[in-house]
N, C-alpha and C positions, 0 to 999 in steps of 0.2 A: 504494500500500500504506500502510495506516495505521501510525502510530507504534507502537501496541500490537503489531501483527503483526510489524513489524521487530524490536522488542525481544524478542518470543517466539522468533523464528528465531535471533537472536543467542545467546540463552540456550541453545537446543537445541544449536547448534553448539559452544558452549563446553563444555557437559556432555559431548558426544561426544568432543571433543578430550581432555578430562581423563580420560575413561574409557579411551581408547586408550593414554594415557600410563601409566595405572595397570596396565593389563593386559598391556602389552608385556613379554614375558619375555626378550627378546634382550639386555637390559642389566641383569640381575638381580644382577651382582656375584659370580656363582658361580665358584668356583675349585676345580679338581680336580687332585690329584696321584696318581700310581699307581706301583706297583712289582711286580716278579715275585718270587715266593717261590723261594729257593734253600735246599736242605738244608744244615744246618750240619755241620761236620766232627765235632762231638761228639754228634750226634743219636743216639738209639737206633736199633738195626737195624730194617730193614723199611720204610724210607721212600725207597728209591732211585728210585721212580717218582712221587714227590710233585711236583705242579705246581700253579700257581694264581697269583692276582693279588690285590693289596690296593689299595683306593682310599680316598682321604680327600677329602671335598667340603666346602668352606666356602660357606655361602649363608644369607642372611637372618639373620646373627648367630649361626648354629648350625653344628654340624659333624656329618657323617655318615661313619662308617667302615664299609666293606664288605670282605668277603673271599669268594673263590670258589676252592675247593680240590678236588683229586682226588688219588688215590694215598695216602689215609689208611688206617689200620686200620679195618675195618668196625665199625659200632655202638660207637664209642669216644668218650668224653668228651674235649673239647679246650678250650683257652682261648687267646685271642690278646690281646695288649696293645699299645697304642700307646706307642712309645719315642721318646726325643729324638734318638738318634744313628743312625749308619749301621750296616751289618751287618758291617763288618770289625772286627778287633781281638779281644782276649781276652774281652771282654764284648759279644757281639753286641747291637746296639740301644742299649747304654748304659742310663742310668736310664729308668724309666717316665716318660712325660709326665704332669705334674700341672698342673691349672689354677692351683692354689695350691701353690707348691713346698713349703711347710711344713705342708700340710694332709693329709687322709686318704689312705691308700693304696687306697681303694676308690672305685667310682663313687658320686656323680657327679664326684668330683675327678679320677678317672682314667677312661680309656676301655678297657673290657674287652669282649671278644666271646666269649661262652660258647656252645658248641654240641655236639651229638652227631652224629657222621658217619652217613651212610646205610649200608645194607647193601652198597653197591658201593664204599664208601670215599670218597664225595664229599659235599660240602655247601657251603652258603652261610651267611653270618652277617652281621648288621648291628647297629651300635650308634650311637645318636644322642645328641647333647647339645644343650641350648639355649644353650650357650656356643660361641664360635668359637675354635678353636685358633689362636693367633697364627702368622702366616706365619714359617716358619723354625724353629718349635719342634717340628715333627713330622718325625722322621727315618726311622722304619721301623715296621713291624708285625711282632712276633715271635710265633710259634706255639709253644705248650707242650702237653704232656700235662696234662690238667686236674688230676688228682691226682698231680702230678709224680713224686715219688719212689716212691710205692707202685706206680703203673702202670709206672714205669721198671724197678723191680725185677722185676715180673711179666714184662715183655717180655724182659728178659735171661734169666730163668729158663726161660721157655717158648718162647724163640726167636721172639718176636714174635707168637705165636698167642693169647696171653691178651689179650683186648680190654678187660678191666677193666670188664665190665658191672656187676659188683657194686659199682663205685665210684660209679656214677651217683647223683645226688641234688641237692637244691636248694643244698647247701652246697659244691659242688665248686669254685665260683668263688673263695670265700674261701681254700680250701686251696691252690688252684693259685697264687694270687698270691704266697704266701709260700714257694713252692717254691725260688726262687733264693736267698733270704736265710737260711733257717732250716736250715742243715746241722746234722746231729746226729752226735755221737760220732765214729766213726772213718771217716767218708766219705772216699774217695779224692779228691785235688784235681780230677781230671778229671771227677768226677761232679757238680761244682758247676754245670756248664752242661749236663749231659747230658739234662735234661728239656726243653731247648729244641730244637725240631725243625727249624724253618726260619725264615728272615728275609726280609722283602720291604722293600727300601730304596725309599723314596718319591722317585722321580726328579722333579726340578722343585720339591721342597719347600724348597730353599735351606737345608736344615738345616746343612750344612757351612759355608756362607758366613755363617750367622748365629752360629756358635760361633767365637770367636776361637781361632786355632791357633798354638801356639808350636812352632817347629821347632828341634830340638836336633841339632847335628852336631858330632862330635868334642869332645863335652863342653861346647859353648858354644851359647847361643841365637843362631840366625841373625837378623841385623839388630839384635842387642842386646837388652837387657832390655825386655820388652813391658809397657806401662802399661795396666792395665784398670781402669775406673771403674764403680762400681755405687752404687745407692741402697739404704739400709737397707730390708729387706723384700723386695727383689727376689731373683731366683735368680742366683747366681754360676755361670757356666758357661764353661769353657774346655777346650781340648784340647791335649795335648802329644804331639808326634810325635818319636821319637828313633831313632837308627841303632844303638843298642846298649842293653844292660841298664842301666836307671837307676831309682832310687827318687825319685819326685817328692814333695816335702813342702810343704804349705801351712801356714806358721807362723800362729800365732794361733788358727786353726781346728783345728790339729793333725790334718790329714788327709794320708794317704799312699797312693800307688798306685805299682805297679811296671810299668815298661816291660820286656817280656820280653827274654831273650837273643836277639841277632840283630836287635833293633829292633821297633818297632811303635808303638802309640798308646794313650793312656789319656784318658778324659774325666772331668772333675770337674763336678758339679752339686750345689749345696747352697745353702740359704737364707742371705742376707746378714744374719745376726743380730747380728754384732759390728761396731761402727763403728771405723774407723781405717785404718791403712796396714799391709799385710802382705806378706811375701815368699813367693814360691814358688821353690823351689830344687832343684837336684840334690843330694840329701842326702849322698850319698857323697863328692862332690867339693866341697861347700860353694859351688857356683856358683849365683848368683841368676839366674833366667830370667824372672821377672815380678814386677811390683809391683801388688798389688790394693788399690785405694782404695775403701772403703765410706763413703759420705757419709750424713749424717743424713737 
């Protein structure tokens, strides 16, 4: 065999090998976590038979979130958001996930899934981003009524039979996103969460492990004062679990959250905009539970 033929065969073999490596999908780096939707205690009436699953897949530097639900109100507008925390606690899901913690509350900085249920009360929805949600920062997917408080009021008035068809429109996503935070007038405290219907905790997402947790027992931090270190511009996130009612105060940033009577947990998530060393304490007792250090 001539030298030229040998060289040509070697080149063909090399190209074939490279092609197989490029096309092989078994090692694509794909990572999928999932969770089952559970109806929340403060959900509107009419969702006893709701069931479904949420999935979050990271692959090729992007993220795809999908939900598959049944037991919804027929022909009704809904919205689901990706959240950072789990489904337990007074605020199911905790804060919305943001790619940039100090950025916009709308896509593409957040992941929203907007859809209208079918006539049989089922539907699927999908939202994709060209950014990859960091491992451990996606804790759950929370399902809302799209036009939260307006539809919620209709459901209470009509016993769950008003499907809110007249609420449908291109702007329902913007309205729904602000449903949690923009309480008006004389709303009862329990109504603050009542447009949230169900929560799917993403098992295997390592969200809890990624969030430092301070455990408080008998008015003292278990294991002593926890030192947490961040860089300016990052998101400061930590969780406090207590066995009794406590007011947790983050000095410097002047943020407060209450652990309810009988115990529970609260989660803080806010941008590290102020450099320095700050205390987190049990406000009523003046007991320090954490030291937050924000470096330049």
